TORGU-622805 format. One line per field, with one value per residue: residue in one letter; chain; x, y, z of N, C-alpha, C, O in turn. Coordinates in steps of 0.001 Angstrom, whole numbers, plus 500000, padded with zeros to 6 digits. Example, Ala and Ser with C-alpha at 12.3 -4.5 7.8 and 13.67 -1.06 7.14 Angstrom:
r <- (A/S)
c <- (A/A)
n.xx <- (513190/512850)
n.yy <- (494310/497750)
n.zz <- (507800/507080)
ca.xx <- (512300/513670)
ca.yy <- (495500/498940)
ca.zz <- (507800/507140)
c.xx <- (513200/512900)
c.yy <- (496700/500030)
c.zz <- (507800/507870)
o.xx <- (514236/513409)
o.yy <- (496681/501138)
o.zz <- (508465/508039)
This chain:
r <- (X/X/X/X/X/X/X/X/X/X/X/X/X/X/X/X/X/X/X/X/X/X/X/X/X/X/X/X/X/X/X/X/X/X/X/X/X/X/X/X/X/X/X/X/X/X/X/X/X/X/X/X/X/X/X/X/X/X/X/X/X/X/X/X/X/X/X/X/X/X/X/X/X/X/X/X/X/X/X/X/X/X/X/X/X/X/X/X/X/X/X/X/X/X/X/X/X/X/X/X/X/X/X/X/X/X/X/X/X/X/X/X/X/X/X/X/X/X/X/X/X/X/X/X/X/X/X/X/X/X/X/X/X/X/X/X/X/X/X/X/X/X/X/X/X/X/X/X/X/X/X/X/X/X/X/X/X/X/X/X/X/X/X/X/X/X/X/X/X/X/X/X/X/X/X/X/X/X/X/X/X/X/X/X/X/X/X/X/X/X/X/X/X/X/X/X/X/X/X/X/X/X/X/X/X/X/X/X/X/X/X/X/X/X/X/X/X/X/X/X/X/X/X/X/X/X/X/X/X/X/X/X/X/X/X/X/X/X/X/X/X/X/X/X/X/X/X/X/X/X/X/X/X)
c <- (A/A/A/A/A/A/A/A/A/A/A/A/A/A/A/A/A/A/A/A/A/A/A/A/A/A/A/A/A/A/A/A/A/A/A/A/A/A/A/A/A/A/A/A/A/A/A/A/A/A/A/A/A/A/A/A/A/A/A/A/A/A/A/A/A/A/A/A/A/A/A/A/A/A/A/A/A/A/A/A/A/A/A/A/A/A/A/A/A/A/A/A/A/A/A/A/A/A/A/A/A/A/A/A/A/A/A/A/A/A/A/A/A/A/A/A/A/A/A/A/A/A/A/A/A/A/A/A/A/A/A/A/A/A/A/A/A/A/A/A/A/A/A/A/A/A/A/A/A/A/A/A/A/A/A/A/A/A/A/A/A/A/A/A/A/A/A/A/A/A/A/A/A/A/A/A/A/A/A/A/A/A/A/A/A/A/A/A/A/A/A/A/A/A/A/A/A/A/A/A/A/A/A/A/A/A/A/A/A/A/A/A/A/A/A/A/A/A/A/A/A/A/A/A/A/A/A/A/A/A/A/A/A/A/A/A/A/A/A/A/A/A/A/A/A/A/A/A/A/A/A/A/A)
n.xx <- (374610/372041/368888/367441/368280/366833/363756/363144/361405/361763/361172/358548/355672/353631/352224/353560/352855/354694/354718/354244/356450/358448/357694/358244/361015/361809/361001/362822/365189/364645/364482/367157/368378/369594/367321/364980/365570/367071/369971/370934/371878/370695/368009/367774/368378/366138/364198/365083/364715/361964/361279/362259/360531/358333/359122/359680/359823/359047/357237/355211/354332/353350/351317/349566/348738/346538/347116/349692/351560/351878/353733/357106/360544/363046/363274/363678/366181/368340/370209/371267/369981/368604/366842/364287/363599/363483/361343/359200/359146/358636/356189/354524/354422/353484/351456/349758/347157/346808/348196/348384/347494/348621/350784/352355/352881/354422/356713/357656/358212/360255/362195/363705/365735/367515/367150/364732/362005/359329/359468/361222/359698/357596/359069/360071/357656/356962/358967/358474/355839/356282/358055/356613/354299/355318/356657/354499/353090/354908/354940/352317/352284/353804/356552/359947/361062/362404/365926/367431/368408/371763/372791/373019/375539/375684/374222/371250/368550/367449/365083/362079/358723/357362/354702/352457/349883/348385/346061/344655/345747/347934/350418/352073/350891/350637/348279/345024/344782/347392/349341/351645/354390/357373/355915/353853/353272/352148/349405/346485/343523/342234/342671/343383/343025/344441/346415/347674/348842/351460/352881/354646/357099/357635/358568/357976/355209/355199/356512/355006/352619/353393/353706/351156/349582/350040/349615/347137/344855/345237/345510/343512/341384/340381/338281/336264/334470/333179/334824/336757/339853/341321/342500/343049/341008/337745/336566/334924/335788/338429/338016/336829/338929/340708/339262/339098/341786/342380/340766/341936/344419/343723/343074/342689/341874)
n.yy <- (032964/034760/036540/035945/033438/031649/029771/029137/027428/025180/022552/021982/021946/023628/026885/029739/032799/035801/037750/036290/034616/036559/037414/035119/034967/037350/036729/034706/036181/037842/035895/035140/037299/039049/039264/040736/039545/037307/035987/035879/033307/031828/032195/030901/028363/027909/027777/025451/023637/023586/022039/019581/018839/017321/014657/014018/011900/012298/014403/013123/011234/012932/014188/012096/011628/012140/014436/016700/017337/015102/013474/012946/013652/013945/016101/015133/016675/019177/020038/022560/024673/026241/024207/025143/026753/024867/023331/025129/025563/022947/022379/024291/023391/020731/020397/022597/023386/022882/024716/026727/029484/029049/027340/029018/031119/029724/029142/031757/032632/030890/031535/031861/032365/033854/036628/038899/037267/037307/038713/036996/034663/035518/036172/033658/032383/033944/033249/030498/030471/031735/029970/027590/028214/028649/026216/024409/025296/024642/021868/021401/021917/019942/020240/020073/021029/024309/024933/026181/029595/030973/032184/035659/037823/039637/041464/041008/043436/044113/045425/046619/047414/050524/051010/049006/046584/044403/043017/041388/039066/036140/037225/040475/043079/045482/048073/048527/051170/051903/052030/053873/056244/054463/052258/052955/052057/049553/048966/050461/051382/049227/046419/043259/040981/038626/039490/041462/039908/039343/041665/042420/041929/043794/043501/040878/040948/042705/041227/038928/039971/040671/038136/037005/038682/037683/034916/034681/037051/040609/042756/044946/043718/041790/042431/042895/040975/041004/042009/041347/039702/039453/037050/033642/032060/032712/034954/033586/030982/031270/031781/029397/027557/028687/028373/025586/024860/026049/024493/021969/022454/022611/025078/027061/029619)
n.zz <- (353170/351440/351838/349485/348853/350276/350460/347703/346554/344917/345217/344781/342669/342941/342710/344365/345789/345059/347022/349324/349364/349785/352340/353858/353505/354758/357339/357980/358028/360212/362191/362456/363616/366596/369323/371605/374052/373554/371888/368373/367818/369875/369255/366754/367658/369266/367277/365951/368000/368191/366053/366834/368796/367987/367915/370499/373230/375915/375649/374194/376050/378031/376596/376277/378841/381677/383113/382362/384292/385772/384661/384604/383685/381089/378280/374846/373423/371886/373674/373703/374840/377829/380236/380940/378751/376685/377623/377400/374601/373615/374881/373716/371103/371221/373170/373535/374198/376855/378309/381087/383293/385791/385200/383552/385378/387235/385731/385245/387815/388579/386760/383497/381383/382729/382687/381950/382699/381826/379376/378032/377827/376117/373834/373098/372454/370231/368364/368072/367057/364613/363180/363249/361789/359204/358692/358705/356488/354467/354737/354027/351290/350374/350466/351728/355082/355364/355361/358332/359024/359224/362334/363237/364554/367689/370474/372508/372604/375037/375422/376808/376500/377695/378415/379678/380381/382816/383142/381417/379965/380252/380409/380617/378416/375730/376119/374517/373665/373805/371875/371275/370816/370303/369677/368032/365485/365637/365434/363915/363528/364749/366984/368594/371337/370875/369210/370736/372631/371990/372373/374389/373442/370988/368271/367737/367177/364989/362951/362894/361926/359299/358254/358670/357110/354592/354758/355820/356231/355745/358633/358763/357426/359081/360832/359063/357459/355009/353104/350246/349545/347263/346771/345561/346531/347916/350555/352406/352058/352876/355637/356381/356053/357917/360314/360440/360662/363134/364801/364412/365546/368159/369319/372076/372312)
ca.xx <- (373437/371212/367455/366933/368682/365861/362395/363098/360270/362138/360727/357108/355169/352536/352649/353582/352886/355950/354589/354388/357868/359196/357372/358996/362422/361969/360875/364093/366152/364274/364834/368607/368852/369362/366007/364947/366106/367884/370880/370547/372166/369666/366736/367819/368301/364736/363513/365465/364102/360541/361173/362566/359479/357398/359614/360077/359079/358427/356066/354158/353794/352541/350125/348670/348368/345438/347729/351111/352394/352054/354796/358402/361592/363794/362909/364657/366529/369705/371081/371855/369174/368200/365730/363019/363316/363077/360011/358238/359066/357982/354788/353800/354256/352828/350362/349493/345822/346810/348980/347522/348093/349445/352031/353131/353348/355507/357899/358146/358771/361510/363156/363819/367070/368354/366943/363330/361329/358126/359886/361801/358586/356893/359947/360065/356388/357031/359806/357797/354707/356821/358573/355543/353420/355992/356906/353247/352792/355790/354436/351054/352495/354642/357961/360660/361299/363507/367075/367422/369474/372893/372517/373849/376157/375143/373566/369837/368318/366959/364020/360758/357867/357070/353271/351935/348831/348497/344730/343943/346286/348892/351620/351783/350822/350333/346828/344407/345103/348768/350289/352208/355847/358018/354955/352726/353013/351675/348069/345913/342145/341751/343575/342676/343847/345335/347550/348364/349552/352879/353426/355751/358236/356901/358971/357227/353954/355473/356845/353850/351675/353871/353425/349711/349031/350174/349113/345720/344397/345782/344805/342274/340334/339919/336985/335326/334423/332620/335847/337518/341292/341989/343184/342478/339763/337019/336743/334280/336677/339563/337616/336602/340247/341251/338555/339463/343152/342307/340213/342949/345487/343133/343258/341736/341494)
ca.yy <- (032988/035951/036275/035387/032040/030833/029674/029175/026565/024314/021189/021883/022511/024539/028294/030497/034220/036478/038462/035313/034231/037647/037399/034021/035355/038354/036030/034007/037208/038232/034781/035082/038495/039124/039781/041558/038834/036181/036227/035220/031868/031232/032204/029814/027121/027753/027305/024055/022845/023418/020922/018352/018534/016324/013298/013917/010856/012869/015163/012177/010660/013972/014391/010960/011518/012991/015711/016704/017460/013779/012758/013607/013152/014936/016220/014829/018011/019355/020380/023889/025684/025897/023260/025878/027186/023662/022936/026059/025284/021655/022465/025082/022607/019431/020331/024007/023651/022713/025766/027428/030603/028510/026851/030185/031812/028932/029379/033111/032727/030130/032119/031124/032465/034690/038075/039237/036007/037588/039018/035784/033765/036032/036049/032244/032136/034588/032444/029227/030746/032056/028804/026602/028628/028430/024781/023744/025632/023843/020493/021359/021904/018799/020637/019837/022240/025137/024982/027367/030544/031129/033310/036853/038205/040815/041271/041399/044863/044233/046439/046283/048586/051196/051081/047650/046272/043016/042583/040641/037757/035488/038061/041881/043465/046883/048296/048814/052555/052149/051981/055215/056269/053471/051205/053572/051358/048185/048905/051790/051524/048094/045343/042181/040418/037604/040224/042149/038923/039323/043021/042610/041962/044367/042971/039640/041275/043287/040205/038038/040643/040518/036761/036810/039416/036860/033564/034772/038311/041772/043107/045711/042871/040813/042842/043193/039717/041194/042469/040312/039925/039291/035757/032653/031599/033862/035175/032517/029828/031601/031605/027966/026953/029194/027736/024170/024793/026354/023317/020908/022812/022672/026447/027347/031036)
ca.zz <- (352313/351531/351886/348242/348728/350986/349945/346244/346202/343797/345507/344595/341420/343271/342658/345611/345450/345357/348303/350395/349359/350429/353770/354449/353518/355818/358616/358226/358416/361573/363067/362640/364319/368036/369661/372815/375210/373114/370765/367139/367947/370737/368533/365772/368434/369644/366072/365742/369068/367901/365111/367545/369766/367470/368157/371910/373937/377100/375206/373823/377283/378674/375779/376487/380245/382127/383481/381976/385490/386393/383955/384773/382822/380320/376872/373812/372936/371391/374791/373503/375510/379195/380349/380949/377378/375954/378088/376795/373170/373390/375297/372722/369885/371379/374155/373803/374732/378313/378964/382046/384010/386881/384625/383138/386577/387814/384909/385433/389170/388640/385830/382241/380801/383571/382538/382152/382377/381042/378018/377435/377497/374940/372665/372711/371769/368929/367466/367810/366162/363293/362448/363118/360699/357916/358518/358363/355096/353615/354789/353309/349834/350048/350389/352984/355874/354884/356275/359188/358669/360128/363229/363124/365823/368354/371761/372568/372875/376416/375398/377347/376302/378964/378723/379665/381349/383266/383554/380378/379603/381139/380470/380326/377019/375491/376091/373221/373296/374222/370748/371140/370820/369439/369341/367319/364226/365853/364845/363694/363984/365541/367362/369280/372410/370335/368668/371835/373450/371628/372363/375331/372511/369845/366972/367517/366513/363664/361959/362764/361038/357915/357858/358651/355971/353392/354965/356204/355635/356439/359856/358570/356886/360061/361381/357981/356693/353690/352164/349558/349657/345976/346728/344654/347146/348450/351999/353162/351999/353748/357035/356584/356255/359179/361418/360499/361183/364564/365466/364358/366484/369496/369797/373162/372293)
c.xx <- (372658/369742/366961/367325/367685/364515/362339/361946/360561/361637/359223/356727/354032/353024/352563/353737/354214/355892/354757/355831/358705/358934/358132/360482/362701/361880/362167/365190/365902/364678/366317/369159/368753/367992/366058/365671/366984/368800/370339/370765/371113/368325/366688/367746/366873/363924/363811/364803/362619/360315/361430/361417/358556/357813/359983/359198/358389/357166/354910/353513/352917/351237/349098/348157/347201/345937/349199/352036/352663/353186/356093/359425/362278/363330/364045/365011/367972/370691/371705/371150/368866/366957/364390/362628/362816/361662/358935/358040/358279/356508/353960/353528/353341/351603/349888/348127/345737/347803/348038/348264/349022/350791/352924/353700/354502/356807/358508/358789/360122/362593/363336/365245/367935/368159/365495/362494/360070/358484/360451/360698/357897/357769/360027/358796/356419/357833/359090/356624/355196/357232/357500/354648/354048/356229/355631/352810/353627/355320/353163/351208/353450/356111/358649/360817/362505/364681/367058/368582/370632/372626/373496/374347/375471/374450/372083/369698/367943/365811/362706/359870/357470/355603/352636/350799/348878/347143/344071/344457/347217/350142/351237/351730/350399/348822/346323/344761/346544/349790/350766/353726/356417/357056/353764/352345/352363/350259/347543/344512/341681/342892/342738/343607/344847/346549/348361/349169/351046/353584/354443/357091/357680/357298/358325/355949/354192/355701/355744/352813/352093/353547/351928/349059/349041/349561/347635/345141/345051/344894/343527/341105/339692/338543/335948/335226/333829/333633/336581/339009/342024/342759/342457/341187/339075/337096/336082/335156/337909/339207/337325/337918/340821/340587/338928/340869/343160/341781/341240/344069/345002/343335/342227/341271/340077)
c.yy <- (034277/035550/035531/033923/031100/030848/029899/028326/025722/022882/021025/022500/023497/025980/028944/031971/034863/037199/037504/034827/035288/037686/036292/034371/036399/037720/035310/034995/037648/037153/034782/036239/038339/039739/040714/040883/037648/036602/035556/033718/031170/031168/031101/028463/026860/027231/025832/023146/022619/022273/019583/017906/017416/014896/013070/012898/011398/013644/014240/011567/011673/014201/013304/010857/012453/014373/015690/016763/016112/012987/013553/012968/014277/014926/015695/016147/018046/019616/021760/024976/025267/025018/023985/026337/026003/023262/023832/025734/024001/021705/023223/024297/021405/019420/021727/024260/023428/023655/026583/028602/030104/028030/028017/030908/031063/029104/030741/033278/032031/030757/031235/031163/033500/036185/038410/038031/036240/037856/037801/034819/034212/035932/034604/031921/032723/033790/031143/029425/030997/030795/027737/026936/028324/026937/024044/024070/024761/022389/020364/021324/020790/019120/020359/021125/023005/025063/026276/028298/030480/032337/034462/037262/039432/040452/041617/042876/045127/045251/045871/047511/049213/051131/049701/047508/044781/042402/041601/039220/037185/036334/039513/042131/044918/047071/048639/050211/052919/052094/053395/055125/055255/052372/051736/052820/049992/047963/050319/051844/050394/047159/044269/041606/039397/038250/040854/041186/038884/040652/043316/042593/042477/043816/041618/039928/041846/042208/039164/038656/040513/039122/036542/037523/038562/035465/033534/036001/039462/042184/043913/044869/041993/041153/043142/041982/039877/041619/041288/040688/039838/037992/034797/032051/032789/033894/034076/031267/030042/031315/030141/027255/027387/028532/026273/023994/025063/025155/022191/021175/022919/024048/026759/028784/031202)
c.zz <- (352513/351580/350659/348043/349404/350266/348431/345712/344961/343986/345384/343252/341682/343235/344045/345247/345860/346701/349480/350486/350073/351929/354485/354549/354603/357196/358974/358636/359856/362567/363405/363461/365836/368300/370849/373972/374838/371969/369510/367206/368802/370025/367475/366487/368908/368459/365818/366775/368817/366916/365798/368434/369297/367826/369618/372635/375188/376721/374848/375054/378013/377919/376045/377921/380575/382505/383086/383182/386145/385766/384076/383844/382093/378869/375986/373134/372465/372519/374689/374297/376946/379204/380283/379553/376555/376341/377481/375321/372915/373772/374263/371450/370109/372285/374540/374423/376239/379002/379836/382676/385109/386354/384214/384355/387238/387051/385203/386808/389259/387770/384609/381704/381522/383460/382892/381730/381549/379584/377311/376994/376209/373694/372179/371934/370362/367925/367090/366844/364741/362552/362273/361930/359341/357668/358105/356937/354155/353585/353965/351802/349411/349901/351728/353769/355339/355858/357074/358811/359650/361030/363027/364507/366404/369650/371665/372921/374325/376513/375919/377179/377637/379378/378564/380663/381649/383599/382587/380190/380646/381349/380204/378818/376891/375434/374698/372740/373630/373114/370432/371120/369840/368990/368542/366051/364408/365333/364702/364271/364883/365907/368035/370334/371879/369668/369794/372690/373171/371887/373458/374580/371176/368483/366677/366743/365124/362615/361828/361833/359583/357384/357703/357474/354707/353556/355347/355502/356373/357606/359620/358064/357957/360606/360332/357060/355302/352656/351541/349536/348325/345856/345776/345212/347779/349969/352824/353173/352873/355199/357351/356858/357601/360378/361568/361068/362691/365347/365522/365363/367924/370120/370875/373155/371775)
o.xx <- (372615/369394/366162/366777/367685/364179/361585/361547/359716/361665/358676/357364/353528/354133/351610/354635/354787/356883/355340/356362/359575/359845/358616/361123/363722/362593/362569/366021/366845/365160/366693/370287/367917/367559/367056/366311/367587/368446/369401/369945/370691/367585/365662/367126/366440/363072/362908/364385/362076/359274/360878/361328/358050/356962/360547/357973/357264/356146/353757/352295/351867/350182/347895/347238/346922/345263/349903/353172/353565/353563/356147/359203/362108/363032/365220/364219/368722/371895/372574/371666/368865/366129/363455/361447/361839/360865/357873/356908/357362/355667/352827/352511/352505/350780/349647/347951/344715/348201/347011/349489/350090/351825/354122/354876/355442/357879/359719/359789/361030/363781/363146/365894/368949/368910/365084/362296/359771/357877/360193/360769/357641/357266/360049/358844/355964/357436/359100/356440/354592/356806/357479/354279/353386/356021/355676/352230/353116/355307/352947/350362/353851/356850/357993/360719/363497/364467/366712/369619/370488/372269/374660/373656/374772/374130/371694/370618/368099/365602/362279/360231/357262/355295/352317/350750/349354/347082/343026/343679/347288/350843/350182/352431/349869/348141/347100/345012/346885/350992/350342/354292/355995/357340/352764/351211/352053/349947/348081/344329/340799/343927/341511/344827/345971/347604/349590/350084/351822/354786/355050/358080/357295/356438/358145/355636/353472/355145/355570/352194/351252/353168/351481/348089/348163/349045/346966/344958/345396/343680/342512/339951/338579/337724/334854/335837/333959/333346/336975/339357/343221/343579/341385/340352/339728/337626/336631/335249/338379/339983/337552/338015/341357/341258/339062/341113/343865/342286/341398/344608/345774/343714/341024/340367/339579)
o.yy <- (034823/034385/034601/033243/029898/031799/030741/028476/025574/022085/020022/023436/024128/026264/028720/032344/034508/037254/037861/034650/034952/037959/036496/034100/036328/038119/035299/034685/037807/037457/034455/036170/037576/040635/041400/041552/037035/037473/034762/032942/030056/030195/030438/027526/025709/026357/025055/022032/021579/021616/018561/016732/016646/014028/012027/013024/011001/013547/014537/011399/011320/014385/013564/010083/013413/015371/014745/016294/015988/011935/014718/011890/015444/013872/015802/016675/017083/019433/022107/026088/024076/025079/023501/026314/026123/022894/023347/025641/023980/021140/022842/024514/021102/018511/022010/025263/023743/023418/027071/028700/030674/028275/028006/031272/031678/029201/030867/033981/032516/030539/030020/030124/033959/036949/038216/037800/035449/037294/037592/034235/033401/035638/034357/031271/032088/033663/030738/028634/030523/030574/027047/026053/027804/026453/023157/023226/024215/021758/019358/020765/020703/018359/020405/022210/022411/025123/027336/027837/029990/033406/034250/037069/040166/039289/042434/043485/046251/045861/044787/048576/048493/051191/049281/048219/043991/041371/041035/038268/037671/036178/039768/041479/045509/046297/048997/050420/054098/052110/054016/054062/055193/051641/051033/052934/049332/046879/051258/052306/050605/047112/044358/041731/039310/037622/040785/041604/038440/040755/044387/043170/041678/043674/041251/039240/041512/042272/038580/037949/040272/038952/035959/037022/038694/034900/032508/035979/039304/041988/043590/045253/041503/040260/043598/041967/038969/041597/040350/041869/040118/037835/035112/031577/033767/032974/033671/030577/029114/030688/029695/026447/026565/028170/025772/023086/024386/024838/021537/020243/023276/024171/026724/029144/032324)
o.zz <- (353616/351391/350768/347175/349140/349562/347944/344557/344078/343048/345842/342770/340753/343688/344792/344493/346890/347430/350504/351583/350877/352710/355598/355565/355287/358116/360137/359489/360631/363658/364531/363948/366320/367575/371074/374783/375719/371173/369576/366716/368492/370175/367322/365985/368947/368615/365509/366462/369187/366949/365389/368792/370114/368018/369948/372648/375491/377403/375162/375105/378549/378527/376038/378192/379857/382250/383441/383114/386973/386283/383682/383292/382446/378306/376337/372354/372622/372337/375488/374416/377255/378295/379645/379204/375815/375478/377091/374845/372094/373073/373969/370790/369257/372177/375713/375115/376849/380142/379365/382603/385330/386975/384496/384363/387741/387650/385387/386949/389933/388010/384671/381580/380996/384065/384036/380537/380655/378673/376125/375913/375320/372609/370973/370890/369410/366766/365928/365920/363778/361418/361254/361156/358443/356555/357253/356254/353177/352528/353290/351103/348250/349277/352768/353196/354917/357069/356552/358333/360770/360533/362687/365507/365705/369898/370830/373469/374803/377561/375522/377678/378614/380568/377452/381666/380834/384270/382910/380251/381774/382349/379624/378045/377832/374762/373814/371553/373728/373381/369456/371374/368685/368041/368392/365587/363417/364841/365289/365397/365715/365242/368048/370235/372374/369571/369798/373400/374017/371640/373445/375033/370323/367613/365516/365771/364183/361518/360759/361039/358717/356225/356716/356904/353854/352592/355217/354285/357544/357575/360237/358248/357767/360820/360662/355991/354480/351459/352234/349511/348260/344951/345257/344442/348143/350593/353849/354189/353530/355919/358476/357783/358345/361344/362685/361863/363440/366424/366553/365960/368815/371285/370615/373909/371687)
């Protein structure tokens, strides 16, 4: 299948902008490609696992408990990915507001997929954010989840940006003034910590920006709430929806 075969939106009568359709199609192509630390097959498996998390009994028990660490057991999973990868995916989908520095540090110390645990963690987050955002949009318009793409062959790039700082978040990220060299395109005049959080795997941020530009507002608009985006709803309505979604998702940021 080619990009154009995905996201035809034949199961809904609601109009979807061509730019948004193209962003979704590009996201599916990115999902199928080898990443920095995972193959295309592993990345598609991570996407599939994020969909399975909703029905996981262990996740539900942890969500209902005072502390997720008090509940042990095995996730309901496909069995295609290491246990640590599954745990990250499921936690991000079902109990993300209780992710702590201590939990992340424990994962990184134990190892995730046998290579660069920090990079692997950030790449997993990037894939989960991508598919979660699109799946929730599809659910919101009453359309079924899009079939996942067939993974493309090839090895990960094993690329880690050279200029990173470790003083701000749970994982290393590119400094505000560190978008140089191969990372010069990540932002121009402004950025934010919530964006830099993905920069240990720069392509995560590149493709998240393409998606966010269409599903929210382009990056230059974020710091200028007076600017209109030309969308069907005005900027105040956009921010109202964004704030409500953040609250519903228990965003701790």
